Residue frames relative to the residue before (quaternion, step in Angstrom):
aa qw qx qy qz dx dy dz
X 1.0000 0.0000 0.0000 0.0000 0.00 0.00 0.00
X 0.3159 -0.7754 0.5181 0.1747 3.56 -0.62 1.10
X 0.4173 -0.6928 0.5365 0.2410 3.52 -1.13 0.77
X 0.4546 -0.6948 0.4707 0.2983 3.63 -0.73 0.96
X 0.4486 -0.7019 0.4943 0.2485 3.50 -0.97 0.93
X 0.2814 -0.7553 0.5734 0.1468 3.54 -0.97 0.96
X 0.2431 -0.7839 0.5590 0.1179 3.54 -0.61 1.18
X 0.5194 -0.6363 0.4599 0.3375 3.59 -1.02 0.70
X 0.5702 -0.6005 0.4378 0.3501 3.55 -1.11 0.67
X 0.4504 -0.7006 0.4877 0.2615 3.54 -0.93 0.95
X 0.7888 0.1122 -0.0522 0.6020 3.56 1.10 -0.70
X 0.1709 -0.7636 0.6146 0.0999 3.53 -1.04 0.81
X 0.6902 -0.4919 0.3264 0.4185 3.55 -1.22 0.32
X 0.6519 0.4968 -0.3492 0.4541 3.66 0.85 -0.75
X 0.6554 0.5067 -0.3272 0.4547 3.60 0.99 -0.73
X 0.6456 0.5028 -0.3185 0.4784 3.58 1.01 -0.81
X 0.6352 0.5275 -0.3247 0.4614 3.58 1.00 -0.82
X 0.6540 0.5062 -0.3105 0.4687 3.58 0.95 -0.85
X 0.6649 0.5015 -0.3105 0.4583 3.59 0.92 -0.86
X 0.6626 0.5035 -0.3122 0.4583 3.58 0.94 -0.85
X 0.6644 0.5007 -0.3112 0.4595 3.58 0.92 -0.88
X 0.6660 0.4878 -0.3080 0.4729 3.59 0.92 -0.86
X 0.6599 0.5110 -0.3156 0.4515 3.58 0.98 -0.81
X 0.6551 0.5108 -0.3143 0.4596 3.58 0.96 -0.83
X 0.6690 0.4851 -0.3095 0.4704 3.58 0.94 -0.84
X 0.6297 0.5225 -0.3379 0.4651 3.60 1.06 -0.69
X 0.6683 0.5037 -0.3070 0.4531 3.58 0.90 -0.91
X 0.6654 0.4997 -0.3159 0.4558 3.59 0.91 -0.85
X 0.6774 0.4925 -0.3052 0.4532 3.59 0.86 -0.91
X 0.6407 0.5196 -0.3272 0.4609 3.59 1.09 -0.67
X 0.6711 0.5064 -0.3014 0.4497 3.57 0.96 -0.87
X 0.6551 0.5214 -0.3331 0.4336 3.61 0.98 -0.68
X 0.3204 -0.7701 0.4948 0.2437 3.58 1.06 -0.64
X 0.4415 0.6799 -0.4726 0.3457 3.61 1.24 0.15
X 0.5248 -0.6654 0.4185 0.3266 3.63 -0.82 0.90
X 0.8339 0.2443 -0.2041 0.4508 3.52 -1.40 0.48
X 0.2481 0.8060 -0.5013 0.1937 3.58 1.09 0.68
X 0.5498 0.6287 -0.4031 0.3741 3.59 1.18 -0.35
X 0.5480 0.6063 -0.4128 0.4022 3.62 1.19 -0.20
X 0.5615 0.6092 -0.3926 0.3993 3.63 1.16 -0.43
X 0.7179 0.3984 -0.2839 0.4953 3.67 0.68 -0.91
X 0.5936 0.5532 -0.3776 0.4461 3.60 1.09 -0.58
X 0.6457 0.5075 -0.3220 0.4710 3.60 1.02 -0.75
X 0.6135 0.5375 -0.3481 0.4621 3.58 1.04 -0.74
X 0.6857 0.4873 -0.2868 0.4584 3.58 0.84 -0.98
X 0.7137 0.4611 -0.2633 0.4568 3.59 1.01 -0.77
X 0.7610 0.4287 -0.2075 0.4405 3.57 1.00 -0.81
X 0.6197 0.5755 -0.3736 0.3811 3.61 1.00 -0.60
X 0.1318 -0.8055 0.5767 0.0347 3.55 -0.73 1.16
X 0.7479 -0.3985 0.2913 0.4438 3.54 -1.24 -0.45
X 0.7933 0.0572 -0.0351 0.6051 3.60 1.19 -0.41
X 0.7351 -0.4319 0.2882 0.4359 3.55 -1.33 0.15
X 0.6572 0.5335 -0.3189 0.4263 3.59 0.94 -0.86
X 0.6906 0.4579 -0.2874 0.4805 3.58 0.87 -0.90
X 0.6250 0.5292 -0.3423 0.4606 3.61 1.06 -0.68
X 0.6361 0.5257 -0.3252 0.4619 3.57 0.98 -0.82
X 0.6800 0.4855 -0.3004 0.4600 3.60 0.90 -0.87
X 0.6526 0.4976 -0.3228 0.4715 3.60 0.94 -0.82
X 0.6537 0.5051 -0.3152 0.4672 3.59 0.98 -0.78
X 0.6361 0.5278 -0.3316 0.4547 3.58 0.97 -0.82
X 0.6820 0.4817 -0.2928 0.4659 3.56 0.89 -0.90
X 0.6336 0.5313 -0.3412 0.4471 3.58 1.03 -0.70
X 0.6581 0.4938 -0.3146 0.4734 3.60 0.96 -0.82
X 0.6680 0.4879 -0.3096 0.4689 3.60 0.89 -0.89
X 0.6492 0.5165 -0.3226 0.4557 3.58 0.99 -0.79
X 0.6410 0.5187 -0.3250 0.4631 3.59 1.02 -0.77
X 0.6596 0.5006 -0.3076 0.4687 3.57 0.94 -0.88
X 0.6742 0.4905 -0.3015 0.4626 3.57 0.89 -0.93
X 0.6545 0.5128 -0.3155 0.4573 3.58 0.96 -0.83
X 0.6399 0.5229 -0.3315 0.4552 3.58 1.02 -0.78
X 0.6545 0.5057 -0.3193 0.4625 3.59 0.94 -0.85
X 0.6691 0.4886 -0.3009 0.4723 3.59 0.88 -0.93
X 0.6355 0.5426 -0.3305 0.4388 3.59 1.00 -0.82
X 0.6904 0.4804 -0.2951 0.4533 3.59 0.77 -1.00
X 0.6863 0.4839 -0.2946 0.4561 3.58 0.87 -0.94
X 0.7125 0.4560 -0.2756 0.4567 3.58 0.80 -0.96
X 0.6378 0.5298 -0.3449 0.4399 3.62 0.99 -0.73
X 0.6940 0.4481 -0.2763 0.4912 3.56 1.00 -0.78
X 0.7290 0.4530 -0.2529 0.4466 3.58 0.96 -0.80
X 0.7541 0.3474 -0.1938 0.5226 3.59 1.17 -0.42
X 0.1776 0.8231 -0.5209 0.1401 3.59 1.05 0.70
X 0.7281 0.4395 -0.2416 0.4673 3.57 0.99 -0.83
X 0.5833 0.5604 -0.3703 0.4567 3.59 1.29 0.00
X 0.5596 -0.5924 0.4396 0.3777 3.63 -0.99 0.69
X 0.6214 -0.6021 0.3572 0.3518 3.55 -1.02 0.87
X 0.6581 0.5046 -0.3547 0.4320 3.68 0.75 -0.80
X 0.6746 0.4789 -0.2962 0.4773 3.57 0.97 -0.84
X 0.6454 0.5242 -0.3250 0.4505 3.59 0.98 -0.81
X 0.6523 0.4995 -0.3167 0.4740 3.61 0.96 -0.84
X 0.6419 0.5271 -0.3276 0.4504 3.58 0.97 -0.82
X 0.6544 0.4972 -0.3175 0.4730 3.60 0.96 -0.85
X 0.6564 0.5116 -0.3124 0.4581 3.59 0.97 -0.87
X 0.6605 0.4966 -0.3111 0.4695 3.60 0.95 -0.82
X 0.6281 0.5262 -0.3368 0.4638 3.58 1.05 -0.69
X 0.6518 0.4992 -0.3125 0.4778 3.58 1.01 -0.82
X 0.6317 0.5343 -0.3269 0.4568 3.56 1.04 -0.80
X 0.6692 0.4920 -0.3072 0.4645 3.58 0.92 -0.87
X 0.6458 0.5197 -0.3226 0.4568 3.59 0.99 -0.79
X 0.6893 0.4630 -0.2849 0.4788 3.58 0.86 -0.94
X 0.6288 0.5367 -0.3339 0.4528 3.59 1.05 -0.73
X 0.6470 0.5082 -0.3153 0.4729 3.56 1.06 -0.73
X 0.6449 0.5168 -0.3224 0.4617 3.57 1.02 -0.76
X 0.7070 0.4180 -0.2469 0.5142 3.59 1.13 -0.69
X 0.4141 -0.7409 0.4384 0.2956 3.60 1.34 0.10
X 0.3022 0.7341 -0.5395 0.2806 3.54 0.91 0.97
X 0.2351 -0.7990 0.5415 0.1144 3.56 -0.52 1.19
X 0.7789 0.2369 -0.1206 0.5680 3.59 1.14 -0.61
X 0.6255 0.6118 -0.3389 0.3458 3.58 0.96 -0.85
X 0.6204 0.5571 -0.3696 0.4101 3.61 1.01 -0.66
X 0.5967 0.5506 -0.3647 0.4558 3.62 1.16 -0.51
X 0.6340 0.5115 -0.3250 0.4804 3.57 1.01 -0.81
X 0.6468 0.5150 -0.3184 0.4638 3.57 0.97 -0.82
X 0.6226 0.5367 -0.3384 0.4580 3.58 1.07 -0.69
X 0.6471 0.5011 -0.3197 0.4775 3.59 1.00 -0.76
X 0.6109 0.5384 -0.3501 0.4630 3.58 1.06 -0.70
X 0.6622 0.5086 -0.3111 0.4538 3.58 0.93 -0.87
X 0.6942 0.4744 -0.2894 0.4574 3.59 0.80 -0.98
X 0.6909 0.4699 -0.2890 0.4672 3.60 0.81 -0.98
X 0.6687 0.4991 -0.3127 0.4537 3.59 0.90 -0.84
X 0.6764 0.5045 -0.3010 0.4442 3.59 0.92 -0.90
X 0.7754 0.3869 -0.1872 0.4627 3.57 0.89 -0.96
X 0.8221 0.2806 -0.1154 0.4818 3.62 0.91 -0.86
X 0.8099 0.2416 -0.1098 0.5230 3.61 1.05 -0.59
X 0.2795 0.8093 -0.4864 0.1741 3.59 1.12 0.55
X 0.6937 0.4450 -0.2861 0.4888 3.60 1.23 -0.18
X 0.7551 0.3346 -0.1924 0.5299 3.61 1.25 0.10
X 0.1141 0.8282 -0.5386 0.1051 3.58 0.99 0.81
X 0.6546 0.5571 -0.3143 0.4029 3.58 0.92 -0.91
X 0.7304 0.3759 -0.2313 0.5212 3.59 1.13 -0.56
X 0.6971 0.5175 -0.2870 0.4047 3.57 0.82 -1.01
X 0.6819 0.5024 -0.3103 0.4317 3.61 0.83 -0.95
X 0.6910 0.4557 -0.3208 0.4604 3.69 0.75 -0.85
X 0.6764 0.4911 -0.3123 0.4514 3.60 0.94 -0.83
X 0.6239 0.5196 -0.3524 0.4654 3.59 1.01 -0.68
X 0.6543 0.4980 -0.3146 0.4742 3.59 0.95 -0.83
X 0.6370 0.5343 -0.3323 0.4453 3.58 0.96 -0.83
X 0.7111 0.4430 -0.2760 0.4711 3.60 0.78 -0.97
X 0.6039 0.5438 -0.3679 0.4520 3.60 1.07 -0.57
X 0.6617 0.4877 -0.3047 0.4811 3.57 0.93 -0.91
X 0.6338 0.5307 -0.3347 0.4524 3.59 0.98 -0.80
X 0.6675 0.4995 -0.3057 0.4598 3.60 0.89 -0.86
X 0.6438 0.5125 -0.3225 0.4679 3.57 1.04 -0.74
X 0.6396 0.5160 -0.3265 0.4669 3.59 0.98 -0.78
X 0.6295 0.5170 -0.3311 0.4762 3.58 1.01 -0.77
X 0.6388 0.5245 -0.3265 0.4586 3.59 1.00 -0.79
X 0.6780 0.4881 -0.2984 0.4616 3.59 0.89 -0.91
X 0.6513 0.5035 -0.3213 0.4680 3.59 0.98 -0.78
X 0.6562 0.5084 -0.3200 0.4567 3.58 0.95 -0.79
X 0.6251 0.5346 -0.3449 0.4523 3.61 1.09 -0.63
X 0.7094 0.4297 -0.2566 0.4963 3.59 1.20 -0.47
X 0.7594 0.3999 -0.1986 0.4733 3.58 1.05 -0.74
X 0.7508 0.3249 -0.1833 0.5451 3.61 1.04 -0.73
X 0.7939 -0.2353 0.1080 0.5502 3.58 -0.19 1.30
X 0.1761 -0.8443 0.4943 0.1086 3.59 0.53 1.18
X 0.0486 -0.7727 0.6329 -0.0039 3.51 -1.04 0.89
X 0.0033 0.8207 -0.5664 0.0748 3.53 -0.38 1.31
X 0.4911 -0.6595 0.4823 0.3020 3.58 -0.95 0.86
X 0.6290 0.5356 -0.3399 0.4495 3.59 1.06 -0.72
X 0.6993 0.4619 -0.2771 0.4700 3.58 0.82 -0.99
X 0.6304 0.5139 -0.3344 0.4762 3.58 1.02 -0.75
X 0.6346 0.5404 -0.3268 0.4455 3.56 1.05 -0.77
X 0.6386 0.5147 -0.3372 0.4621 3.60 0.96 -0.81
X 0.6540 0.5081 -0.3242 0.4573 3.60 0.94 -0.82
X 0.6705 0.4900 -0.3072 0.4647 3.59 0.97 -0.78
X 0.6192 0.5077 -0.3480 0.4876 3.59 1.07 -0.64
X 0.6276 0.5331 -0.3356 0.4576 3.58 1.03 -0.73
X 0.6507 0.5087 -0.3204 0.4639 3.59 1.01 -0.79
X 0.6443 0.5098 -0.3254 0.4680 3.60 1.00 -0.79
X 0.6597 0.5004 -0.3121 0.4658 3.59 0.92 -0.86
X 0.6262 0.5297 -0.3377 0.4618 3.59 1.05 -0.70
X 0.6565 0.4932 -0.3075 0.4808 3.59 0.97 -0.84
X 0.6502 0.5101 -0.3127 0.4682 3.57 1.02 -0.79
X 0.6221 0.5306 -0.3387 0.4655 3.59 1.06 -0.71
X 0.6537 0.5048 -0.3180 0.4655 3.58 0.94 -0.82
X 0.6451 0.5157 -0.3237 0.4617 3.57 1.02 -0.76
X 0.6533 0.5019 -0.3161 0.4704 3.58 1.01 -0.78
X 0.6365 0.5406 -0.3329 0.4380 3.59 1.03 -0.75
X 0.6510 0.5227 -0.3153 0.4512 3.61 1.16 -0.49
X 0.5885 0.6022 -0.3645 0.3978 3.57 1.25 -0.29
X 0.4718 0.6138 -0.5219 0.3582 3.54 0.21 1.25
X 0.7211 -0.4865 0.2757 0.4090 3.55 -1.24 0.36
X 0.7173 0.4831 -0.2711 0.4226 3.59 1.07 -0.60
X 0.7965 0.2648 -0.1434 0.5244 3.61 1.12 -0.36
X 0.1760 0.7957 -0.5551 0.1667 3.58 0.96 0.85
X 0.4011 -0.7365 0.4985 0.2196 3.55 -0.86 0.99
X 0.5807 -0.5324 0.4815 0.3841 3.50 -1.32 0.41
X 0.6236 -0.5733 0.3524 0.3979 3.64 -0.96 0.71
X 0.6719 0.4850 -0.3191 0.4598 3.59 0.89 -0.83
X 0.6479 0.5133 -0.3212 0.4622 3.60 0.99 -0.82
X 0.6501 0.5093 -0.3231 0.4621 3.58 1.00 -0.77
X 0.6349 0.5179 -0.3322 0.4673 3.59 1.02 -0.73
X 0.6537 0.5034 -0.3160 0.4685 3.58 0.98 -0.80
X 0.6284 0.5377 -0.3326 0.4532 3.57 1.04 -0.77
X 0.6692 0.4832 -0.2920 0.4831 3.58 0.90 -0.92
X 0.6432 0.5245 -0.3270 0.4520 3.60 0.99 -0.79
X 0.6401 0.5185 -0.3309 0.4604 3.62 0.99 -0.76
X 0.6540 0.5071 -0.3146 0.4650 3.56 0.98 -0.83
X 0.6456 0.5064 -0.3237 0.4711 3.58 0.98 -0.78
X 0.6301 0.5331 -0.3365 0.4533 3.60 1.01 -0.74
X 0.6390 0.5119 -0.3201 0.4767 3.59 1.01 -0.80
X 0.6574 0.5097 -0.3147 0.4572 3.58 0.96 -0.82
X 0.6406 0.5162 -0.3221 0.4685 3.60 0.99 -0.79
X 0.6412 0.5196 -0.3259 0.4613 3.60 1.02 -0.79
X 0.6417 0.5106 -0.3240 0.4717 3.59 1.03 -0.72
X 0.6355 0.5131 -0.3328 0.4713 3.58 1.03 -0.71
X 0.6449 0.5259 -0.3237 0.4503 3.59 1.03 -0.76
X 0.6837 0.4809 -0.2866 0.4681 3.61 1.13 -0.60
X 0.4652 0.7196 -0.4275 0.2881 3.60 1.24 -0.18
X 0.6178 0.5486 -0.3799 0.4160 3.70 0.89 -0.65
X 0.6322 0.5204 -0.3440 0.4595 3.62 1.01 -0.71
X 0.6260 0.5207 -0.3327 0.4757 3.58 1.06 -0.72
X 0.6537 0.5160 -0.3160 0.4545 3.59 0.93 -0.88
X 0.6552 0.5021 -0.3188 0.4657 3.60 0.95 -0.83
X 0.6654 0.5149 -0.3134 0.4404 3.58 0.95 -0.81
X 0.6592 0.5124 -0.3089 0.4555 3.57 1.11 -0.64
X 0.5131 -0.6832 0.3952 0.3373 3.59 1.25 -0.16
X 0.8034 -0.3381 0.2174 0.4393 3.50 -1.38 -0.18
X 0.7151 0.4303 -0.2615 0.4848 3.59 1.09 -0.60
X 0.3229 0.8062 -0.4575 0.1909 3.54 1.25 0.30
X 0.5745 0.6302 -0.3893 0.3482 3.60 1.05 -0.65
X 0.7913 0.2602 -0.1492 0.5328 3.60 0.97 -0.74
X 0.3435 0.7686 -0.4797 0.2473 3.58 1.22 0.36
X 0.5608 -0.6201 0.4220 0.3506 3.62 -0.98 0.75
X 0.5830 0.5756 -0.3820 0.4275 3.60 1.09 -0.61
X 0.6881 0.4641 -0.2850 0.4794 3.58 0.91 -0.89
X 0.6074 0.5474 -0.3586 0.4504 3.58 1.08 -0.63
X 0.6781 0.4720 -0.2949 0.4800 3.59 0.94 -0.87
X 0.6288 0.5222 -0.3437 0.4624 3.59 0.99 -0.75
X 0.6258 0.5312 -0.3366 0.4614 3.58 1.04 -0.72
X 0.6386 0.5134 -0.3216 0.4746 3.60 1.03 -0.80
X 0.6674 0.4943 -0.3028 0.4674 3.58 0.93 -0.89
X 0.6209 0.5425 -0.3379 0.4538 3.58 1.02 -0.78
X 0.6814 0.4831 -0.2889 0.4678 3.56 0.84 -0.97
X 0.6713 0.5034 -0.3036 0.4514 3.58 0.93 -0.89
X 0.6818 0.4794 -0.2997 0.4643 3.61 0.84 -0.93
X 0.6269 0.5265 -0.3420 0.4613 3.58 0.99 -0.76
X 0.6628 0.5029 -0.2964 0.4690 3.56 0.99 -0.87
X 0.6871 0.4887 -0.2880 0.4540 3.58 0.87 -0.92
X 0.6300 0.5188 -0.3431 0.4650 3.59 1.03 -0.71
X 0.6464 0.5087 -0.3186 0.4710 3.58 1.00 -0.78
X 0.6635 0.4902 -0.3013 0.4783 3.58 0.98 -0.84
X 0.5975 0.5596 -0.3589 0.4485 3.58 1.08 -0.67
X 0.6533 0.4969 -0.3115 0.4789 3.58 0.96 -0.83
X 0.6532 0.5109 -0.3162 0.4607 3.59 1.00 -0.80
X 0.6512 0.5091 -0.3178 0.4646 3.59 1.00 -0.74
X 0.6274 0.5208 -0.3390 0.4694 3.57 1.05 -0.69
X 0.7017 0.4816 -0.2773 0.4459 3.58 0.92 -0.92
X 0.7415 0.4155 -0.2261 0.4759 3.60 1.11 -0.60
X 0.2532 0.7751 -0.5400 0.2086 3.60 1.11 0.54
X 0.4836 -0.6731 0.4646 0.3118 3.67 -0.82 0.92
X 0.3833 -0.7353 0.5179 0.2102 3.54 -0.96 0.92
X 0.7662 0.2830 -0.1623 0.5536 3.59 1.11 -0.58
X 0.3813 -0.7334 0.5260 0.2002 3.55 -1.19 0.67
X 0.0728 0.8211 -0.5603 0.0809 3.58 0.73 1.02
X 0.6075 -0.5884 0.3940 0.3598 3.56 -1.16 0.67
X 0.6242 0.5619 -0.3459 0.4183 3.58 1.07 -0.65
X 0.6136 0.5495 -0.3523 0.4442 3.58 1.21 -0.32
X 0.5135 0.6997 -0.4081 0.2833 3.59 1.15 -0.50
X 0.6533 0.4919 -0.3494 0.4573 3.69 0.83 -0.77
X 0.6538 0.5056 -0.3174 0.4650 3.56 0.99 -0.82
X 0.6426 0.5225 -0.3321 0.4513 3.59 0.93 -0.82
X 0.6602 0.5089 -0.3149 0.4539 3.58 0.90 -0.91
X 0.6635 0.4899 -0.3056 0.4758 3.59 0.96 -0.84
X 0.6376 0.5345 -0.3278 0.4475 3.59 0.99 -0.81
X 0.6473 0.5212 -0.3262 0.4505 3.57 0.87 -0.93
X 0.6664 0.4943 -0.3011 0.4700 3.59 0.95 -0.88
X 0.6584 0.5068 -0.3132 0.4599 3.59 0.95 -0.85
X 0.6833 0.4866 -0.3028 0.4524 3.59 0.83 -0.94
X 0.6319 0.5166 -0.3357 0.4703 3.59 1.05 -0.71
X 0.6631 0.4968 -0.3048 0.4696 3.59 0.97 -0.86
X 0.6473 0.5108 -0.3178 0.4681 3.59 1.00 -0.82
X 0.6460 0.5157 -0.3239 0.4603 3.59 0.95 -0.84
X 0.6508 0.5028 -0.3179 0.4718 3.60 0.95 -0.83
X 0.6579 0.5112 -0.3179 0.4525 3.58 0.99 -0.83
X 0.6564 0.4993 -0.3152 0.4696 3.58 0.96 -0.79
X 0.6004 0.5379 -0.3582 0.4710 3.58 1.11 -0.57
X 0.6242 0.5193 -0.3359 0.4773 3.59 1.07 -0.70
X 0.6211 0.5270 -0.3367 0.4723 3.58 1.02 -0.79
X 0.6643 0.5164 -0.3016 0.4484 3.55 0.88 -0.98
X 0.6575 0.5051 -0.3131 0.4633 3.59 0.95 -0.85
X 0.6314 0.5295 -0.3356 0.4565 3.60 1.04 -0.74
X 0.6697 0.4976 -0.3044 0.4596 3.60 1.05 -0.70
X 0.7763 0.3999 -0.1882 0.4495 3.58 0.88 -0.96
X 0.7475 0.3506 -0.2071 0.5249 3.61 1.18 -0.40
X 0.2282 0.7985 -0.5225 0.1933 3.54 0.87 0.95
X 0.4299 -0.6857 0.5111 0.2894 3.64 -0.97 0.74
X 0.7779 0.3268 -0.2399 0.4801 3.56 -1.11 0.70
X 0.2515 -0.8210 0.4964 0.1272 3.57 -0.32 1.21
X 0.7631 0.3515 -0.2069 0.5013 3.62 1.14 -0.37
X 0.5336 0.6461 -0.4014 0.3696 3.56 1.23 0.03
X 0.3381 -0.7147 0.5751 0.2104 3.53 -1.20 0.65
X 0.2968 0.7636 -0.5176 0.2469 3.57 1.19 0.48
X 0.5045 -0.6721 0.4588 0.2886 3.55 -1.06 0.78
X 0.5312 -0.5839 0.4895 0.3705 3.59 -1.14 0.53
X 0.4719 -0.6857 0.4635 0.3038 3.62 -0.89 0.83
X 0.4548 -0.6851 0.4890 0.2910 3.61 -0.95 0.80
X 0.5578 -0.5955 0.4425 0.3721 3.61 -1.11 0.56
X 0.1314 -0.7749 0.6157 0.0574 3.52 -1.12 0.77
X 0.5586 -0.2628 -0.7829 0.0775 1.59 -1.81 1.76
X 0.7283 -0.4269 0.3064 0.4397 3.56 -1.32 0.02
X 0.6227 -0.5757 0.3877 0.3611 3.54 -1.23 0.53
X 0.0050 -0.7615 0.6480 -0.0137 3.53 -1.06 0.89
X 0.5031 -0.6559 0.4554 0.3307 3.63 -0.92 0.79
X 0.5784 -0.6127 0.4063 0.3533 3.61 -1.12 0.56
X 0.7243 -0.4734 0.3072 0.3960 3.53 -1.32 0.35
X 0.6311 0.5398 -0.3663 0.4196 3.68 0.87 -0.74
X 0.6166 0.5427 -0.3626 0.4403 3.58 1.08 -0.56
X 0.6629 0.4932 -0.3117 0.4693 3.60 0.97 -0.78
X 0.6559 0.5116 -0.3086 0.4613 3.59 1.11 -0.62
X 0.5254 0.6723 -0.4063 0.3270 3.58 1.19 -0.41
X 0.6018 0.5851 -0.3712 0.3971 3.61 0.96 -0.79
X 0.6905 0.4584 -0.2864 0.4807 3.59 0.88 -0.90
X 0.6588 0.5225 -0.3158 0.4397 3.58 0.99 -0.77
X 0.6400 0.5314 -0.3308 0.4455 3.58 1.14 -0.55
X 0.5486 0.5857 -0.4063 0.4370 3.60 1.27 0.06
X 0.3377 0.7580 -0.4916 0.2639 3.58 1.29 0.13
X 0.4752 -0.6967 0.4522 0.2904 3.66 -0.72 0.96
X 0.5659 0.6149 -0.3915 0.3851 3.58 1.12 -0.48
X 0.5632 0.6134 -0.3922 0.3909 3.58 1.13 -0.49
X 0.6476 0.5349 -0.3302 0.4306 3.59 1.03 -0.75
X 0.6875 0.4648 -0.2886 0.4775 3.60 1.17 -0.42
X 0.5264 0.6359 -0.4161 0.3813 3.58 1.28 0.00
X 0.5949 -0.5507 0.4320 0.3951 3.61 -1.18 0.46
X 0.6243 -0.5665 0.3920 0.3683 3.54 -1.16 0.67
X 0.6094 0.5673 -0.3544 0.4257 3.60 1.03 -0.74
X 0.6720 0.4867 -0.3006 0.4703 3.60 0.96 -0.83
X 0.6288 0.5284 -0.3369 0.4603 3.59 1.03 -0.75
X 0.6432 0.5134 -0.3182 0.4707 3.57 0.99 -0.80
X 0.6440 0.5253 -0.3228 0.4529 3.56 1.02 -0.77
X 0.6365 0.5134 -0.3209 0.4778 3.58 1.02 -0.82
X 0.6618 0.5057 -0.3092 0.4590 3.59 0.91 -0.89
X 0.6484 0.5189 -0.3188 0.4568 3.56 1.00 -0.82
X 0.6668 0.4949 -0.3112 0.4622 3.58 0.88 -0.89
X 0.6509 0.5154 -0.3214 0.4554 3.57 0.96 -0.83
X 0.6585 0.5095 -0.3095 0.4593 3.58 0.98 -0.83
X 0.6381 0.5196 -0.3287 0.4634 3.59 1.00 -0.78
X 0.6465 0.5069 -0.3227 0.4701 3.58 0.98 -0.79
X 0.6250 0.5324 -0.3378 0.4602 3.58 1.00 -0.79
X 0.6674 0.5021 -0.3043 0.4582 3.58 0.95 -0.83
X 0.6103 0.5319 -0.3523 0.4696 3.60 1.07 -0.66
X 0.6614 0.4984 -0.3029 0.4715 3.58 0.90 -0.93
X 0.6662 0.5067 -0.3041 0.4549 3.58 0.92 -0.91
X 0.6271 0.5429 -0.3420 0.4417 3.61 1.01 -0.76
X 0.6678 0.4865 -0.3066 0.4726 3.59 0.94 -0.82
X 0.6782 0.4919 -0.3059 0.4522 3.58 0.85 -0.91
X 0.6503 0.5162 -0.3250 0.4528 3.59 0.94 -0.84
X 0.6629 0.5061 -0.3093 0.4569 3.59 0.95 -0.84
X 0.6789 0.4856 -0.3074 0.4570 3.59 0.89 -0.85
X 0.6062 0.5355 -0.3563 0.4678 3.61 1.07 -0.63
X 0.6722 0.4786 -0.2933 0.4828 3.59 0.93 -0.90
X 0.6139 0.5558 -0.3308 0.4525 3.58 1.06 -0.78
X 0.6738 0.4895 -0.2893 0.4718 3.56 0.92 -0.90
X 0.6437 0.5087 -0.3290 0.4676 3.61 0.99 -0.76
X 0.6576 0.5243 -0.3106 0.4429 3.59 0.97 -0.83
X 0.7042 0.4746 -0.2655 0.4565 3.58 1.02 -0.78
X 0.5463 0.6271 -0.4120 0.3722 3.62 1.17 -0.22
């Protein structure tokens, strides 16, 4: 029986959103009859990113680049009248690139370069009209892009970030649930599992600038960033501890290990359940456009009863007759479990403080 072939979608929501925004800006600019209206759809095509944060940053750079290019164009065109045009344009473009680098414009300096070339060659007799109208239509196109990111299938870097953190926590919960005597992974498989989790964490860190831009000028001290920092620290710690737990799996099944194994299984199950609660809080948040924080789980995390009973069980006299290597292994496993519990409790305490 043949499996039906799945064809890729011809149109996706971001593409439809881009087409609608560009079409609306084109129609409005045409109806107004104001000259140079074609810069509005061009700004939409250039500024619209994957989410609101990236669109805001691209639009900001485009406006700054246009302003900087206009200033450089006017000054250089008037100051280099006696210089041949190719040399004058080259000097102006060099100044634009230098100033753009000083202002840390990653994209805007290119827009400024186009302003210089087009203004010098095609609009050198109408600076007073062309520059303001180009800036006006550019700003209009950027505003249309930002509105479309909120009204047409909203795409927010903050909301996308919460979903991605939820996915990482879900994967981490599954990894913790596997840490028991019956489902220990092969060393290579465990290394690959830890590597995948680290890759997800690095990708989330790379997406953080878009979140900061979306939160605005006060983003540095925003509670959203504070909670993300707590989650970053906690996940990094748990991934490292996960690797340590994989590497320290007991090689022998001595009877003295049984109390520790029973406590570990209970702890790992409780930790996995708690991480699933964290994941659900990230992915099932009310309000699609709100920057409200996910509510912390209540009450705070406490280790299960078998863990508290372990201290008394470790007084077993048989432990004193075990080889030193086995005693060190038991101590190491117990310490790693303590660190896992402490990481969850510390994160939830910080989470609760942030939400107050």
